[in-house]
Each structure stands twice: as structure tokens, then as C-alpha cells.
N, C-alpha and C positions, 0 to 999 in steps of 0.2 A: 370835467362831463357835467357837473352840478350846473355847473354855470350857464353851461352849454344847454341845459333842460330847464334851467328859469329865464334867459333869454327866449326861448323858445315858446315858452309859455305864454312870456308878455306879447311875443307876436301873434300867436293865435288870438288869442284873446281882443288884442288891440283888433288885427284885419278883420275878426268876426262882429266887435261893432262896430263896425264901416258899414255892416248889413242894413242899419236901421236908416241910415241916409241913403243907400239906394233904395231902399222900400218905398221912401216918404219920394225919392226921386222917381220912380218907377209907378207909384200912384199918381203924380202932378204930369208926367209926360205921357204915359201911354193914351192911346187913341179909346173914346167911350165905343164899347157897344152897343148900340139903340135898338132897343126891345118897345114892344108896341102889347098891349094887354087888349083880350074882347071875351066876349062872354059869347060862349057855344054851349047850346044845350043848358041854359042857366049851369055852365060851370065856366071858371074862369082861364082862359088859356094864353099864351105868353107866345110871340112870334118875334123871329127878327125884323126891325123894321126897314133894311137892308139887306136882301135875301141874299147879294151878291158883296156885302159890303166886304173889305179885307182888313178892317177893325180888331177883329179875334186874331188873326194872324202878324197885326201889328204890336199889339200886345205883347205877345211871346217875343217879338224884334224885338221891342224896347228893353224889354227886359236882358235879354241877350246880349244886345249891344252894352247898354251899362256894367252890366257885369263884365264886360271883357275890359273895358275902360277901369273899372273899379280892380280887375286883377295885373291890371299893367300898370297902375297906381301903385299898388302896395305892394307889389314889385319890388318898382324903383326905391320906396321909401325902405323896406326893407334892406334892399341892397346897400341903400347908402348909410345906414344906421349901422349895418355891421358887413363888411367888406367881406371879410372872411369865411363866410359862410360856413357852411356844415351842415350836414345830415338832421340836424335837429330841426335848424333851422327853417331848411327847404322843406322839409314837414309841416311846421307851424304853417307856412304859409300856405301851402295846399289845405288842410287840415282847418284854417282861420276860414281862407276862400269858401270852402265847401258850409259852414256853419253860418258865415256871413250873408249865403246865398241863401238859406234856408230861412234865417231870422228878415231879410228882403222880401223874401215870397211872404210869410204867414204877416207882416207888417204893411205891408202894399194891401192884400186880402183884408187887413182887418179895418185899414184907411177907408179902402171904398165902397162902393154903393152894398147895401142889405144881398145877404144871399138868398132871402126868402123872395123871390119875384113876385111870387102869386100876389102875397100880401105889398108888395109895393106897388103892384100894376093896380090892386083895387084903391089904394090910397090915390095912387095919381088918376084913374078914372080909365074908363073904357075910352081906346084909340089916342092915348095921351102916350109919347114918346119918353122912354126913361132909359137911364145908363143901367147896362148891365153889370152882374158884381164883378172884379177884377180875378180874374182868373188864370192861372199858368198853362195851359193847357199841353205843351212842350215841357216834360219835366228834365229832359235833357239838358235844357237851360241852365238849369244850378251846376252844371259842371262847367259851364262858362268862367268863370272867377277862378276856382282854382287852377282850372289848365292854363289859363290867362296866365295866373299870376305864376306858377311854374315855369313854364315857357319862357317867359320875359327873365324870371330872377337864373335860371340856367344860361341865358341868352349874356347877361351881362355878368356872369360871374365868369363864362369865358370868353369873354371881348376883354372886361376889364378886372375880376377879381386876382387875386395874390399869385404865382407859379409856383409848382411845386419845384424843389432844388434836384440840381440834376444828379442822379445818382452814380450814373457810368461814369469812368475815367476818360481825363481828357488827357491827351496828349499821345506822345509814341507808343503804339502797342509793342510789346515785348516779342520778339520773334525767334524762331528756333535756328541753329547752324543755315538749315536749308533757306528760309526766308518766311516762312508758315509761320503767323501768329500761333503764339502758346494760349492754349487755352484752359 
């Protein structure tokens, strides 16, 4: 049990550290939400440059799709490393995926444009388009990585994992004098 817990801790940390790569990819691949600043009654206001744009949804979708891919890849890697599985290893895939998704979210926000949009609008000037801060609107997307990892690992274990030994008796069943099986 001690060895399984040690392996699970290594897996959880390794999977979680993959979140830094996910964060960088999310920052790089996510669409930019264009904003524009204006002065209204002597104060700055910020508007969406394209009020019907779908970029904000694309940011969430990009994170979700990348997280699903990372979940599948991490599950395949963990299964390839330890085919026999075990409860601690499966828990490590889920916990590591959740921690990795949280790390990815924070890394992406940190790498993205500044969150002070008024100051950014003042810097670029009135009427000039600039990118909104990278923001994850659908917080449920943080569960994409751990759920994908758990489902893929479960599927691989069911299809290719070691089988439990047969515990029932193979061969003729003893019967009583009337032909009924003995219990």
C-alpha cells in the first residue's frame, strides 16, 4: 500500500505540472475578445468592439477542448506506466487533473492581457481596439481534464487491464441422489 501511495503522489504531481503547458497553450490558442475604450461624460468606459462576437465563448471552448485532450493523454500515459491500476492511482489521475486545470487557468490569466481594462484603454487611446483579459467564464470547464482522465483510464483498464482470478469452481458440480446440485 505504501508503494501505491507513493506512485499515486508522483502521478498526481506529474499530471498537475502538465497544467502549466495547458495554460500556455490556452493563452496562445484562445481567441482574443476585442474591446474598445471611449470617454463618456468625462470618464472612461470600455465596450465590446464586436457586440455579437463569439470570442468569449471560444475562450471557454478552447480551454475545455484542450483540457479534454490533456485528460485523455494523461490517462493513457498513466495506464501505460502502470497497467495494474489501483484505487490510489485512479484518484491521483483525478486529483492531478483538477490541480492541473486550476494551474492552467491561473497561468493563462497571468500570461494574458492585464485585467485592468480601464488603464489599458487609457494607454491605447480612445477608439482603439485592444484585447480583453483572458477569462474562464464557464468554471465547469475545470472539470474537463479530471473527468476525461478518469473515463479514459477506466475504459483502458476495462479493456486492457489485468483480469481478476476466477474464484468459482470450474468443473462438474456435485449433485445429490436426485440430480439437484448440492449447495
